[in-house]
N, C-alpha and C positions, 0 to 999 in steps of 0.2 A: 315594697313587698306586700303581698296579700297575707292575711292571718295564717293561712295554711302553710305558707312559706316561712313565716316567722317561727312557727312551731317546728317545722322540719329543720331549719337552720339550728335551732336549739337542740333538737334531738341528735344531730350530728356532733355538736359540741359536747353534749352530755355523755355521749358514748366514749369520748376520749378523756373524761374527767373521773377521778376516784369518787366514790360515794361517801360523803361525810358520815362520820360515825353516828352522829345524832339522827341523821336522816335515815340511815340504815336501821337504827333501833326503832324509829317510828314506823318504818315500813314493815318490820316484823310485827309490831303491835297491830297494824292494819290487817296483816295476814291472819294473825291469831284471832282477831275479832271476826274476820270473814268466816273462818272455820266454825267459830262459835255460832254464827248466824246460819251457816250451811246445815249443820246436823239436824236442828229441829225442823228445818224446812224440807228435808228429804222425804218425809212422809206426808207432806201436804198434797191435797187432791190434785192441784195443777201439775205437780211434779210426777205423780204416779201416772197421770194421763199422758204426759209428755213421753215418759218411758215406753208406754204402750204404743203410742203413735210413732215413735222413732225407732221401733224395733229393728228395722232394716239397717240402722246406723249403729246398733249396739252389737257387742261381742266381736267387733272388728275395729280396726283403726289404731292410730298412734297415741291416743289419749286414754285416760282412765277415769272412770267415775269413782266417787267416794265408795270404798269397799273393794275396789280393784277391778271392776268389770270393764273390759275394753270398750272403747267408743271412738267414733270419728271425732276429730277435734271440734267440729261445728256442733255436733250433738252434745258433747261434754260441756261446751261453753253455754249452750242454750239451757241444758238441764241444771247445771251448777249455778248459773246466773239467776235462774228462776228460784231455785231452792234457797239461795242466800238472801233473797228478798222476801220469801214467803212468810216467815214467822215475825217479821217486823222488828228485828233486833239488829239490823245492819247499821254501819257507820254513816256519818254525813259530814259534808263540809258546809257549814252554816251559810256563808255568804253566797254560795252558789245554789242554795236551796236544793240540794242534790245528794243522793247516796252513792258515792263513787265506788265503794268496794265491790258491790254485788257483781256488776258487769265487768269492771276493770280486772279484778283478780280472777274471775272465772275465765276470761279470755286469755289472760297471761298464763294461767296454769295449763290450759289446753294447748296453747301455742308452745309453751315451754316443754311439755311432755312430748309433743309431736316432733320438736326439733332437737330433743336431747339436751336441753339447756341445764346449766348448773343452778344451784340455789341462788348464787350471787346474781347471775344473769336474770333470773326470775325476779328477784327483788328490785333490780334496776328497771326492769320493764314495768313493774307495779308503780314505782315512783314516777316514771315518765308519764304513765297513763293518768295518774292523779294530777300531776302538775299541768298537763295540757287541758284535761277536761274541766277541772275546776275553774280555770281561767275563762273558758268558753261559757261556763255557767254563770260566772260573775258578770260578764259582759251582757249576756242575754237578759239577766235580771228579773225583776219582779213582773214586768209585763209578759214575759215568756211563761212564768210560773202560774199566771192567772188561769191559763187554759191547758198548758202542757205539763206532763209529768216528767220532770227533768231527769229522773233516773233512767227513763227510756230514751229521751232525746240526747241529752248531754252525755249519758252513759255510753253511747255509741262511740264517742270520741275517745273516752278513756280506754275502751276495749281496743279500738283501732291503734291507738298509740302504744299501748302495752304489747299487743300482738306484733305490731310493726317492729318494735325494739327487739323482741325475741326472734323475729325472722331476719334480723340484721338488714332491714331495708336501708338503702342509701337515701340521701337527702331528698332526691327527686321522688323516689317511690313513696317515701314517708308522706310527703305533701299530697301525693295523689291518693294515698289511702285515706287521709283525712277528708279530702275533697269528695271522694266516692261515698264514704260513710255518711256524710252530711245528707245525702239523698235518701238514706235509709232511716233517718231518725223519726221516731214516732212514740206515741204514748199519751193519751188524753186523760186529763184529770177526771173527766166525766165517767171514765171507766170504773172509778171507785166511789162514785156518789150514790150508787146502788150496790147491794150485795152482789158481788161477782167474784170470779176466779181470775180475772184478767190482769190485775195490778202486778203480781210478781212476774208475769210473762213479759212485762215491759223491760225489766232488768235482763231477763234471759235473752230476749230478742236483741237487746243492745249488745250483749256479749257476743252473740252469734254474728250480728251485723258487723261489728268491729273486726272480728276474726276474718270474716269473709272479705271485707274490704282490704285488709292487709294481705291476704292470700292472693287476691286479684292483682293488687299493686305489685306484688313480688313477681308476677308473671307478665307485667307490662301494661296493665290496664290503667288508663289515665282518667282523671276527673277534671272538673272545672275549678281551677285554683282560686277563683274569686267567689266560690260558692258561699262562703261565710259573710263576706263584706260587700259583695256585689249589689247592684241596684235591685235585683230580684232574688237576692240570696237569703240565707237563713235568718240573718239579723232583721231584714225587712219583713220577711214572710211570717216569722214566728216570734218577733219581739216588736220593738218600736223604733227600728232603725238605729241601733246603738253605735257608739263610737268604738271602733276596733283598734285605733291607732296606738294605744298603750297596752294592748293585750299581752305583749311579751316583756313589758318593762322590768318586771321583777323576777323573771325566770332565772334560776340558778342562784338567786339571792334570798328570796323568801320562799321556802319550801312549804307549800300548803299541806303536805302530808304530815307535817309536824303540828298542825292545828286542827285536827279532826275532832269530831264529837263521837264518842262511843256511848251507846245507849245503856242506861242504868235500869231501865224498866223494859217491859215487853209491850209493844203497841206503837201507835202513832206518836212520833217525837214532838209534834206540836202540842200534845197534851202534857208533856213532861214538866214545863214550868209550873203549871197549875198543880200537878201531882206533887212535885217537890215542895211547892209553897204550902199546900194543904197539910202535908206530913210535917213540915217544919212548924206550922202554927199549932197543930195538935200536940207535938212534942213540947213546944215552949210553954204551953198552958196545961199540959197533962190532961187533955180532954178525953173523955169517954164518948162513945157514939151517942149515948142517950143525952149527953150534954148539948148536942148540936141541934139547934132548931132550924137554922137556915145557913146555906152556903152561897156566897156570891163570888163568881170568878170573872175578872176583867182581863182580857188578853188581846192579842193581835188578830186581825181579820182572818188570815188563812187558817188559824187554829179552829175557828168556828166553821169556816167553809169546808174544811177537809175532815175534821173530827166532828162530823155533823149529826150523827145519829142520836136522836132524842130517846128512843126506846129500842135499843139494839136487840135483834131477835136471833143473832148468830154470833159465833166467835169472831168472824171477820168484821161484822158491824161493831162489835164491842171494842175492838182494837181502834176503831175510828169514831168512838163516842167519848167526847171530853167528859161528859157527865159520868159515864160508867167508869172511866179510868180513875177519875178523882174519887168517886164514891167507893170504888173497890179498894183503892189505896187506903182511904180513911178507915174502912171497916176491917180490912185484913192486914194492914200494915205495909203492903207492898203490892206490886203488880208483876207477877211472874207468869210462867206458862200456865200454871194452875188456874189463873184468873179466867181463863177462857174455856175451861171444862164445863160441860152442860150444867152440872149442879150449881157451880159458882155463878153462871150467867143469870140464874133465876134466884139468887140468894135474896131472901126477903129484906134483910137489913140494907143491902146495897141498893135494891130497887126503891126502898123507902127513902133513903138519903138522896137518891137521884131526883125524886119528886120534890124535894125541899131545896133544890139547887137552881140557881139562875146564872146564865153565862151571857156576857155582853162583850162588845168591842170597846177596849180602852184606847182612845184616840192617841194618847201619848205613846203607849206601848206599840200601837200599830205603826206609828211614824218611825219607830226605831227598828222595825223589821226590814230586812232580814239580818242585819248585823247584830241584833240582840233579840233573844227569845225570852220574854218575861211574862209574868202574870201577877195580878193583884188578887189576894184572897181575903174575903171578909167572912167571918163566922159569927152568927148570932147564937148566944148560948141560952140555956134554959133559965139561968139566973139573971138574965137581962143584960149581959155584957155584949159588946160588939168588938171582936178581936180582928185585927188587920195585919197583913204582912205583904210586902212586895218581894217577890222572888225574881231577882234580876237575871238569872240564867238557869241552866239545867245542870244537875250533876252529870258529869261526862263532857260538858263543854270545855273549851280550852281554859276558861277561867277557873274551872273546878273539875279538873280531869280525873278520869279513873287512873289509879296507880297501876303499876305493873301487877301488883298483887290482886287488885280489884279485877283486872282484866283476866288474870289466870282463874280467879274464882268464877267469873262469868263463863269462860271457856269450859271449865270442868262441869259446871252446873248444866250446861246445854249439850255438851258432847257426851257425857257419861251415860245418859239414858239410851243413846243411840249406839255407842260402840264399847261401853264398859269402862270401868275406872282404870284398869291397867293400860289398855290401849290409848285411852284419852291422855293419861299421864305421859306415855311414851311419845305420842304425837306432839304434845305441848313442848316437850324437851327438844324434839327435832325442829320445831318451828322457831324456837329461840336461837337455834344454831344453824339457821338456813344458809347463811353465807358460806358454811363449810361443806354443804351437800354437793356431791358431784353430779347428782341427778335428782329428778322429781318423782320417781316412781314410788318411793316410800311414803309420799304424801297422800296416796290414794287410800 
């Protein structure tokens, strides 16, 4: 069987099995985190431009945008997928180097609203999208991630699988949806090595691509079933010819959705081990900013490649500046949405500390990537001490997860400015009881 067929066989089996209670709980956590990511992204420039450009697809159709505005399913998937990635607070599956929620849940919500799905059907679609796509991301591996933005490429499969489940595709059609969406995958890392608006569109396009592939498969469109593992397939073209033979080995046994990372800061997740480590060292020694003479950060190579801006000149660049993220955390105690407001971007204390910071690749930590995201922090103090700390993971990783209460706090912090405290609280309550919902219209 080709990899597409392995996933399709599992999808057919999954449809006949009850959803384990712990998996359902983690799926609801993923959806809550997706909404927390969505609201601050709705006002981002790429999202506003999308809504203007897609005007012909709005105020009609079977899906709903956040706020209740009607939209075609494809427009809703594209807009919501983009918004959920725009503020850089969405979830990730570490081993796949991939943010699964943005595209997968956007496509699932659009497909579920269009088909009149229940809350439980929606959750099941979300789970299937995560389980299929994260495994593709793991197989494609670090060679893929060197050039490609996995949220755009691998995300297409999460969207296709989730939408396919909600459209009740049979086994053959499901395989063809995956085969077709493989030809839509895109998203280059170079797109965010300069200041640009393109990056969140990768997630939006992945959501739209997956939805479209499922819609086409539902009508009988076929794809090349060996498109992942064939001699000119995705694995060869966009990775290093990886082995697909075990891609489905743990399906139904190890649910990846139970091992997500939820962001505890705002910005590029590759900076978070250094942020957490710097804050831990500051707390351990009760340091004031004036005590810090120099900061040295050693971490894995992609953190330097992606969070690469030495002197960020915009909010977008600041989110991808390891130096800015660490310095802002040390000066202000955290990195929240306020860290990217104009006045904070030019904060003299933060900029001064950035000038006293050195970042390098630590070969041991780089060798452990992507299974571990770690950083070593050294701080030289004004009284001559050198303080050191190894941060082995990030707050929010499976080893140090956000609690349900933490996740609720994140949701309310990010949703309340957009929709108000009363509505945010009501939506949070609905999301915790999604499996009881007869429809998805109240989630708009």
